[in-house]
C-alpha positions as a Markdown table, in Angstrom:
| # | Residue | x | y | z |
|---|---|---|---|---|
| 1 | Met | -12.0 | -67.5 | 22.9 |
| 2 | Ser | -9.8 | -65.4 | 20.7 |
| 3 | Ile | -10.7 | -61.8 | 20.0 |
| 4 | Glu | -10.2 | -60.6 | 16.5 |
| 5 | Lys | -7.7 | -57.7 | 16.3 |
| 6 | Arg | -9.0 | -54.9 | 14.2 |
| 7 | Val | -6.5 | -53.1 | 11.9 |
| 8 | Phe | -6.9 | -49.5 | 10.8 |
| 9 | Asp | -5.9 | -49.1 | 7.1 |
| 10 | Val | -5.0 | -45.4 | 6.9 |
| 11 | Gln | -4.2 | -45.6 | 3.2 |
| 12 | His | -7.6 | -46.9 | 2.4 |
| 13 | Phe | -9.2 | -44.4 | 4.8 |
| 14 | Cys | -7.4 | -41.6 | 3.0 |
| 15 | Lys | -8.4 | -42.8 | -0.5 |
| 16 | Arg | -12.0 | -42.7 | 0.6 |
| 17 | His | -11.7 | -39.1 | 1.3 |
| 18 | Leu | -10.0 | -38.1 | -1.9 |
| 19 | Gln | -13.2 | -38.7 | -3.8 |
| 20 | Ile | -16.2 | -36.4 | -3.8 |
| 21 | Lys | -19.2 | -38.5 | -2.8 |
| 22 | Asn | -22.0 | -38.7 | -0.2 |
| 23 | Asp | -21.2 | -38.2 | 3.5 |
| 24 | Gln | -18.7 | -40.8 | 4.8 |
| 25 | Ile | -19.9 | -43.3 | 7.5 |
| 26 | Tyr | -17.5 | -43.4 | 10.4 |
| 27 | Thr | -16.9 | -45.7 | 13.3 |
| 28 | Lys | -15.4 | -44.7 | 16.7 |
| 29 | Phe | -12.6 | -47.2 | 16.2 |
| 30 | Glu | -11.3 | -45.7 | 12.9 |
| 31 | Leu | -11.6 | -42.1 | 14.1 |
| 32 | Phe | -9.8 | -42.9 | 17.4 |
| 33 | Ser | -7.1 | -44.8 | 15.4 |
| 34 | Leu | -6.7 | -41.8 | 13.0 |
| 35 | Ile | -6.4 | -39.4 | 15.9 |
| 36 | Asp | -3.8 | -41.5 | 17.8 |
| 37 | Leu | -1.6 | -41.8 | 14.7 |
| 38 | Val | -1.7 | -38.1 | 13.9 |
| 39 | Ile | -1.0 | -37.1 | 17.5 |
| 40 | Asp | 2.2 | -39.1 | 17.2 |
| 41 | Glu | 3.1 | -37.1 | 14.2 |
| 42 | Phe | 2.4 | -33.8 | 15.9 |
| 43 | Arg | 4.5 | -34.8 | 18.9 |
| 44 | Arg | 7.5 | -35.1 | 16.5 |
| 45 | Glu | 7.1 | -31.6 | 15.2 |
| 46 | Pro | 8.2 | -28.4 | 17.1 |
| 47 | Thr | 5.7 | -25.7 | 17.8 |
| 48 | Leu | 7.3 | -23.7 | 15.0 |
| 49 | Ala | 7.3 | -26.2 | 12.2 |
| 50 | Glu | 9.8 | -25.8 | 9.3 |
| 51 | Ile | 9.7 | -26.8 | 5.7 |
| 52 | Ser | 11.7 | -26.0 | 2.6 |
| 53 | Pro | 10.1 | -24.7 | -0.7 |
| 54 | Pro | 8.6 | -25.3 | -3.1 |
| 55 | Val | 5.4 | -25.5 | -1.2 |
| 56 | Arg | 1.7 | -24.5 | -1.5 |
| 57 | Ile | 0.0 | -22.6 | 1.3 |
| 58 | Val | -3.7 | -23.1 | 1.9 |
| 59 | Gly | -5.9 | -20.9 | 4.0 |
| 60 | Asp | -9.3 | -21.6 | 5.7 |
| 61 | Ile | -11.1 | -24.7 | 4.4 |
| 62 | His | -14.1 | -24.6 | 6.8 |
| 63 | Gly | -15.7 | -28.0 | 6.0 |
| 64 | Gln | -15.8 | -27.4 | 2.2 |
| 65 | His | -14.7 | -30.9 | 1.3 |
| 66 | Asp | -15.5 | -30.7 | -2.4 |
| 67 | Asp | -13.1 | -27.7 | -2.8 |
| 68 | Leu | -10.4 | -29.4 | -0.7 |
| 69 | Val | -10.5 | -32.5 | -2.9 |
| 70 | Arg | -10.5 | -30.4 | -6.1 |
| 71 | Leu | -7.4 | -28.6 | -4.8 |
| 72 | Leu | -5.5 | -31.7 | -3.7 |
| 73 | Asn | -6.3 | -33.7 | -6.9 |
| 74 | Cys | -4.8 | -31.2 | -9.3 |
| 75 | Lys | -2.8 | -33.2 | -11.9 |
| 76 | Asn | 0.9 | -32.7 | -12.5 |
| 77 | Glu | 1.8 | -33.9 | -16.0 |
| 78 | Gly | 4.9 | -36.2 | -16.2 |
| 79 | Asn | 8.1 | -35.0 | -17.7 |
| 80 | Ala | 9.6 | -38.3 | -18.5 |
| 81 | Ala | 11.0 | -38.9 | -22.0 |
| 82 | Ser | 9.1 | -42.1 | -22.5 |
| 83 | Ile | 5.4 | -41.7 | -23.4 |
| 84 | Asp | 4.6 | -44.7 | -21.2 |
| 85 | Asp | 6.1 | -42.9 | -18.2 |
| 86 | Arg | 4.2 | -39.7 | -18.7 |
| 87 | Lys | 1.4 | -40.7 | -16.4 |
| 88 | Pro | -0.3 | -37.8 | -14.6 |
| 89 | Ser | 0.5 | -37.6 | -10.9 |
| 90 | Tyr | -1.6 | -35.8 | -8.3 |
| 91 | Ala | -0.6 | -32.8 | -6.2 |
| 92 | Phe | -1.7 | -34.4 | -2.8 |
| 93 | Ser | 1.2 | -37.0 | -3.1 |
| 94 | Thr | 3.8 | -35.0 | -5.0 |
| 95 | Lys | 3.7 | -31.5 | -3.6 |
| 96 | Lys | 4.5 | -30.0 | -0.2 |
| 97 | Trp | 1.7 | -28.3 | 1.6 |
| 98 | Val | 1.3 | -25.9 | 4.5 |
| 99 | Phe | -2.3 | -25.5 | 5.8 |
| 100 | Leu | -3.0 | -22.5 | 7.9 |
| 101 | Gly | -5.9 | -23.9 | 10.0 |
| 102 | Asp | -9.6 | -23.7 | 10.2 |
| 103 | Tyr | -10.4 | -27.1 | 8.7 |
| 104 | Val | -13.7 | -27.4 | 10.7 |
| 105 | Asp | -16.9 | -25.5 | 11.4 |
| 106 | Arg | -19.1 | -23.4 | 9.2 |
| 107 | Gly | -19.3 | -25.9 | 6.2 |
| 108 | Tyr | -21.2 | -29.1 | 5.8 |
| 109 | Asn | -18.3 | -31.6 | 5.9 |
| 110 | Ser | -15.9 | -30.8 | 8.7 |
| 111 | Leu | -15.4 | -34.4 | 9.4 |
| 112 | Glu | -14.3 | -35.3 | 5.9 |
| 113 | Cys | -12.0 | -32.3 | 5.8 |
| 114 | Ile | -10.2 | -33.0 | 9.1 |
| 115 | Cys | -10.0 | -36.7 | 8.4 |
| 116 | Leu | -8.5 | -36.1 | 5.0 |
| 117 | Val | -5.8 | -33.7 | 6.1 |
| 118 | Phe | -5.0 | -35.9 | 9.2 |
| 119 | Ser | -4.6 | -39.0 | 7.0 |
| 120 | Leu | -2.4 | -37.2 | 4.6 |
| 121 | Lys | -0.2 | -36.0 | 7.5 |
| 122 | Ile | 0.2 | -39.6 | 8.6 |
| 123 | Leu | 1.0 | -40.9 | 5.1 |
| 124 | Phe | 3.2 | -38.0 | 4.0 |
| 125 | Pro | 4.5 | -36.5 | 7.3 |
| 126 | Arg | 7.3 | -34.5 | 5.7 |
| 127 | Gln | 5.2 | -33.1 | 2.9 |
| 128 | Tyr | 2.4 | -31.7 | 5.1 |
| 129 | Val | 2.4 | -29.1 | 7.8 |
| 130 | Leu | -1.0 | -28.6 | 9.5 |
| 131 | Leu | -1.2 | -25.5 | 11.6 |
| 132 | Arg | -3.8 | -24.9 | 14.2 |
| 133 | Gly | -6.5 | -22.3 | 13.6 |
| 134 | Asn | -8.8 | -20.6 | 16.0 |
| 135 | His | -11.5 | -23.1 | 15.1 |
| 136 | Glu | -9.3 | -25.9 | 16.2 |
| 137 | Thr | -10.1 | -24.8 | 19.8 |
| 138 | Lys | -12.7 | -26.4 | 22.0 |
| 139 | Val | -14.8 | -23.4 | 22.9 |
| 140 | Ile | -15.0 | -22.3 | 19.2 |
| 141 | Asn | -15.8 | -25.7 | 17.5 |
| 142 | Phe | -18.3 | -26.2 | 20.3 |
| 143 | Arg | -20.2 | -23.2 | 19.1 |
| 144 | Tyr | -19.7 | -23.0 | 15.3 |
| 145 | Gly | -20.7 | -26.5 | 14.2 |
| 146 | Phe | -18.0 | -29.2 | 14.5 |
| 147 | Arg | -19.4 | -30.8 | 17.7 |
| 148 | His | -22.9 | -30.6 | 16.3 |
| 149 | Glu | -21.8 | -32.3 | 13.1 |
| 150 | Ile | -20.2 | -35.2 | 15.0 |
| 151 | Leu | -23.3 | -35.6 | 17.2 |
| 152 | Arg | -25.5 | -35.7 | 14.1 |
| 153 | Arg | -23.4 | -38.2 | 12.2 |
| 154 | Leu | -22.4 | -40.8 | 14.8 |
| 155 | Thr | -25.1 | -43.2 | 16.0 |
| 156 | Ser | -24.1 | -43.1 | 19.7 |
| 157 | Lys | -24.2 | -39.7 | 21.4 |
| 158 | Arg | -21.7 | -40.9 | 24.0 |
| 159 | Asp | -19.3 | -42.0 | 21.2 |
| 160 | Ala | -19.8 | -38.7 | 19.4 |
| 161 | Gln | -18.9 | -36.8 | 22.6 |
| 162 | Glu | -15.8 | -38.9 | 23.1 |
| 163 | Val | -14.8 | -38.4 | 19.4 |
| 164 | Trp | -15.2 | -34.6 | 19.7 |
| 165 | Glu | -13.1 | -34.5 | 22.8 |
| 166 | Arg | -10.4 | -36.7 | 21.2 |
| 167 | Phe | -10.3 | -34.4 | 18.1 |
| 168 | Asn | -9.7 | -31.5 | 20.4 |
| 169 | Asp | -6.9 | -33.5 | 22.1 |
| 170 | Ala | -5.3 | -33.7 | 18.7 |
| 171 | Phe | -5.7 | -30.0 | 18.0 |
| 172 | Ser | -3.9 | -29.2 | 21.3 |
| 173 | Phe | -0.7 | -30.8 | 19.8 |
| 174 | Met | -0.8 | -29.0 | 16.4 |
| 175 | Pro | 2.0 | -26.6 | 15.6 |
| 176 | Leu | 1.2 | -22.9 | 15.8 |
| 177 | Ala | 3.4 | -21.5 | 13.1 |
| 178 | Cys | 5.6 | -22.5 | 10.2 |
| 179 | Leu | 8.8 | -21.2 | 8.8 |
| 180 | Ile | 9.2 | -21.8 | 5.0 |
| 181 | Gly | 12.8 | -21.7 | 3.7 |
| 182 | His | 13.8 | -19.5 | 6.7 |
| 183 | Lys | 12.2 | -16.5 | 5.0 |
| 184 | Ile | 8.4 | -16.9 | 5.1 |
| 185 | Leu | 6.6 | -17.1 | 8.4 |
| 186 | Cys | 3.1 | -18.6 | 8.4 |
| 187 | Met | 0.4 | -18.7 | 11.1 |
| 188 | His | -3.4 | -18.6 | 11.2 |
| 189 | Gly | -4.1 | -15.3 | 12.8 |
| 190 | Gly | -1.2 | -12.8 | 13.0 |
| 191 | Ile | 1.7 | -11.2 | 14.9 |
| 192 | Ser | 1.9 | -10.3 | 18.5 |
| 193 | Pro | 3.6 | -7.8 | 20.8 |
| 194 | Asp | 5.1 | -10.9 | 22.4 |
| 195 | Leu | 6.6 | -12.1 | 19.1 |
| 196 | Val | 10.0 | -10.9 | 20.0 |
| 197 | Ser | 11.8 | -13.8 | 18.3 |
| 198 | Leu | 11.1 | -17.1 | 16.5 |
| 199 | Asp | 12.4 | -18.8 | 19.7 |
| 200 | Ala | 9.3 | -17.3 | 21.5 |
| 201 | Ile | 7.1 | -19.5 | 19.3 |
| 202 | Arg | 9.4 | -22.5 | 19.8 |
| 203 | Met | 9.2 | -22.2 | 23.5 |
| 204 | Ile | 5.4 | -22.6 | 23.6 |
| 205 | Ser | 4.8 | -26.0 | 25.1 |
| 206 | Arg | 2.2 | -28.4 | 23.9 |
| 207 | Pro | -0.4 | -29.9 | 24.4 |
| 208 | Leu | -1.9 | -26.5 | 24.7 |
| 209 | Ile | -5.5 | -27.0 | 25.6 |
| 210 | Asp | -6.5 | -23.3 | 26.1 |
| 211 | Val | -4.6 | -21.0 | 23.8 |
| 212 | Asn | -5.9 | -18.0 | 25.8 |
| 213 | Gln | -3.5 | -19.0 | 28.6 |
| 214 | Asn | -0.6 | -17.8 | 26.4 |
| 215 | Arg | -0.9 | -14.4 | 24.9 |
| 216 | Leu | 1.5 | -15.2 | 22.0 |
| 217 | Ala | -0.4 | -18.4 | 21.1 |
| 218 | Gln | -3.7 | -16.5 | 21.3 |
| 219 | Asp | -2.4 | -13.8 | 18.9 |
| 220 | Leu | -0.9 | -16.4 | 16.5 |
| 221 | Leu | -4.5 | -17.8 | 16.2 |
| 222 | Trp | -6.6 | -14.7 | 16.5 |
| 223 | Ala | -4.9 | -11.4 | 15.5 |
| 224 | Asp | -5.9 | -9.3 | 12.5 |
| 225 | Pro | -4.2 | -6.6 | 10.4 |
| 226 | Glu | -5.8 | -3.1 | 10.4 |
| 227 | Asp | -4.8 | 0.3 | 9.2 |
| 228 | Phe | -4.6 | 2.6 | 12.2 |
| 229 | Gly | -2.1 | 4.6 | 14.2 |
| 230 | Arg | 0.5 | 7.1 | 13.0 |
| 231 | Pro | 2.7 | 6.5 | 10.0 |
| 232 | Asn | 6.1 | 4.8 | 10.8 |
| 233 | Glu | 4.9 | 3.9 | 14.3 |
| 234 | Ala | 4.3 | 0.2 | 15.1 |
| 235 | Ala | 1.1 | -0.3 | 17.0 |
| 236 | Phe | -1.2 | -2.9 | 18.4 |
| 237 | Cys | -4.7 | -2.4 | 19.7 |
| 238 | Trp | -7.5 | -4.4 | 21.3 |
| 239 | Asn | -9.3 | -6.5 | 18.6 |
| 240 | Lys | -12.9 | -5.4 | 19.4 |
| 241 | Asn | -14.3 | -7.3 | 16.4 |
| 242 | Arg | -13.2 | -10.6 | 17.7 |
| 243 | Gly | -13.6 | -9.9 | 21.4 |
| 244 | Leu | -10.0 | -10.9 | 22.2 |
| 245 | Ser | -6.4 | -10.7 | 20.9 |
| 246 | Val | -5.1 | -7.7 | 19.0 |
| 247 | Cys | -5.1 | -5.8 | 15.7 |
| 248 | Phe | -1.7 | -4.7 | 14.3 |
| 249 | Asn | -0.8 | -2.1 | 11.8 |
| 250 | Ala | 1.5 | -2.1 | 8.7 |
| 251 | Gln | 4.5 | -0.7 | 10.6 |
| 252 | Ala | 4.2 | -3.5 | 13.2 |
| 253 | Val | 4.4 | -6.0 | 10.3 |
| 254 | Ser | 7.5 | -4.3 | 8.9 |
| 255 | Asp | 9.2 | -4.2 | 12.3 |
| 256 | Ala | 8.4 | -7.9 | 12.8 |
| 257 | Cys | 9.8 | -8.9 | 9.4 |
| 258 | Arg | 13.1 | -7.0 | 10.2 |
| 259 | Arg | 13.3 | -8.4 | 13.8 |
| 260 | Leu | 12.6 | -12.0 | 12.8 |
| 261 | Asn | 14.7 | -11.8 | 9.6 |
| 262 | Val | 11.8 | -12.9 | 7.3 |
| 263 | Asn | 10.6 | -11.4 | 4.0 |
| 264 | Leu | 6.9 | -12.3 | 4.2 |
| 265 | Ile | 4.3 | -13.2 | 6.7 |
| 266 | Val | 1.4 | -15.3 | 5.4 |
| 267 | Arg | -1.8 | -15.8 | 7.4 |
| 268 | Ala | -5.5 | -16.7 | 7.0 |
| 269 | His | -8.4 | -16.1 | 9.4 |
| 270 | Gln | -10.3 | -13.6 | 7.3 |
| 271 | Met | -12.5 | -14.1 | 4.3 |
| 272 | Met | -11.2 | -12.2 | 1.3 |
| 273 | Pro | -13.5 | -11.5 | -1.7 |
| 274 | Asn | -10.7 | -12.3 | -4.1 |
| 275 | Gly | -9.2 | -15.1 | -2.0 |
| 276 | Phe | -6.2 | -13.1 | -1.0 |
| 277 | Lys | -5.0 | -9.6 | 0.0 |
| 278 | Phe | -1.6 | -8.0 | 0.5 |
| 279 | Phe | -0.9 | -5.6 | 3.4 |
| 280 | Ala | 2.0 | -3.6 | 4.7 |
| 281 | Asp | 3.7 | -3.0 | 1.3 |
| 282 | Arg | 3.3 | -6.7 | 0.4 |
| 283 | Lys | 5.1 | -7.9 | 3.5 |
| 284 | Leu | 1.9 | -9.7 | 4.7 |
| 285 | Cys | -0.5 | -11.7 | 2.7 |
| 286 | Thr | -3.9 | -13.1 | 3.8 |
| 287 | Ile | -5.0 | -16.3 | 2.1 |
| 288 | Phe | -8.5 | -17.7 | 2.2 |
| 289 | Ser | -9.2 | -21.0 | 0.4 |
| 290 | Ala | -12.9 | -21.6 | 0.7 |
| 291 | Pro | -14.6 | -20.2 | -2.4 |
| 292 | Arg | -18.3 | -19.3 | -2.2 |
| 293 | Tyr | -17.9 | -19.4 | 1.6 |
| 294 | Met | -20.8 | -21.0 | 3.5 |
| 295 | Asn | -22.5 | -21.5 | 0.1 |
| 296 | Glu | -23.7 | -17.9 | 0.2 |
| 297 | Ile | -20.9 | -15.4 | 0.0 |
| 298 | Asp | -19.7 | -14.2 | -3.4 |
| 299 | Asn | -15.9 | -14.8 | -2.9 |
| 300 | Ala | -13.1 | -16.6 | -4.7 |
| 301 | Gly | -10.5 | -18.8 | -3.0 |
| 302 | Ala | -6.8 | -18.7 | -3.4 |
| 303 | Val | -3.6 | -20.8 | -2.6 |
| 304 | Leu | -0.2 | -19.2 | -2.4 |
| 305 | Lys | 2.6 | -21.0 | -4.3 |
| 306 | Val | 6.2 | -20.6 | -3.0 |
| 307 | Ala | 8.8 | -21.6 | -5.6 |
| 308 | Ala | 12.1 | -23.1 | -4.8 |
| 309 | Asn | 13.8 | -19.7 | -5.1 |
| 310 | Gly | 11.3 | -18.2 | -2.7 |
| 311 | Lys | 9.2 | -16.3 | -5.3 |
| 312 | Val | 5.4 | -16.4 | -4.7 |
| 313 | Ser | 2.5 | -16.7 | -7.0 |
| 314 | Leu | -1.2 | -17.4 | -6.7 |
| 315 | Ile | -3.5 | -20.2 | -7.7 |
| 316 | Met | -7.1 | -18.9 | -7.9 |
| 317 | Met | -10.1 | -21.1 | -7.0 |
| 318 | Lys | -13.1 | -19.8 | -8.9 |
| 319 | Lys | -16.5 | -19.2 | -7.4 |
| 320 | Ser | -19.1 | -21.8 | -8.2 |
| 321 | Arg | -21.6 | -19.2 | -9.4 |
| 322 | Ile | -22.2 | -15.5 | -9.5 |
| 323 | Gln | -24.2 | -13.9 | -6.7 |
| 324 | Ser | -26.7 | -11.2 | -7.4 |
| 325 | Arg | -25.5 | -9.2 | -4.3 |
| 326 | Gln | -22.4 | -9.0 | -2.1 |
| 327 | Gln | -22.5 | -10.4 | 1.4 |
| 328 | Ser | -20.0 | -9.8 | 4.2 |
| 329 | Glu | -18.4 | -12.5 | 6.4 |
| 330 | Glu | -19.8 | -13.2 | 9.8 |
| 331 | Leu | -16.6 | -12.9 | 11.8 |
| 332 | Thr | -15.9 | -15.6 | 14.3 |
| 333 | Lys | -16.1 | -14.0 | 17.7 |
| 334 | Phe | -14.9 | -15.3 | 21.1 |
| 335 | Pro | -18.0 | -16.7 | 22.9 |
| 336 | Gly | -19.4 | -15.1 | 26.0 |
| 337 | Lys | -19.9 | -16.6 | 29.5 |
| 338 | Ser | -23.1 | -18.4 | 28.4 |
| 339 | Glu | -21.2 | -20.6 | 25.9 |
| 340 | Tyr | -18.5 | -21.3 | 28.5 |
| 341 | Thr | -21.1 | -22.3 | 31.0 |
| 342 | Ala | -22.8 | -24.7 | 28.5 |
| 343 | Leu | -19.4 | -26.2 | 27.6 |
| 344 | Ala | -18.6 | -26.8 | 31.3 |
| 345 | Glu | -21.9 | -28.5 | 31.9 |
| 346 | Ile | -21.4 | -30.8 | 28.9 |
| 347 | Glu | -17.9 | -31.7 | 30.1 |
| 348 | Arg | -19.2 | -32.5 | 33.6 |
| 349 | Phe | -22.0 | -34.6 | 32.1 |
| 350 | Ser | -19.4 | -36.5 | 30.0 |
| 351 | Glu | -17.2 | -37.1 | 33.0 |
| 352 | Gly | -20.1 | -38.4 | 35.0 |
| 353 | Asn | -21.1 | -40.9 | 32.4 |
């Protein structure tokens, strides 16, 4: 008796996700197939990915699939002489992109978001760099929504647990930083006392299951800028708001740019009311690309464009509606021992079944 061989059509899978519609229906087979293919792509990339401009840099997405589709489906008008050849093309297939992490958690459609960027990475591997964010770590997406979403949307709880585990396997292979045109350094979180050279990033081996085992990796995913310390004195301090990693001041940014021979550091990790914020005499830029964050905060989104000559500009993503009052972001904090205990219990249950 012959067994029919199932084939995963990643192009069709991607096309499904480039449309705004009701929640997708997933099978374990297609999600596992997607993850296997994208892990192969991540294995081919160094921990410090590199890409040449022009490129667009995208900050946190956090499960906001509608906004992600709107961004990727921007039309580029043709420049051909013949009218027949002036068909509009779409940015997802014609532009180069660097995503700074945090595709999952918080929003309603983490699965659609991560499946879309993973499928684009498979189809256009040289056009997409997908960096790891702090929410692409097991203990965080266990707590902040991704695992719960998978459990809710897959029929079998056992399949859901295995899919969640497998997604975190893929996250462990993602690059931690990206160098654009040798002059712009990107990461999700920020700089580190251990960032003594670009080779320090390149030497971080993957898969990296627990980023907290490597202080540089942890800071690349978790660190925040903050005004403190004496003028002209580089400083790092404990990041008490997050419960781990460091905060760094403006002089630390200037010193890092000089030491690493880069002109600009671009990071995400923090909600910005205007979608972006410059720091350290414009040597650092924070980009946040989830407008109307969690469907309740009155913020815009932004994307940073890097031209072929290295000059930067901003694409603004408008808020969906005006709020009557301002609200502040609930920062992602590192979980306490209770969450770790719960995660360990779930893992033991999964291994025993």
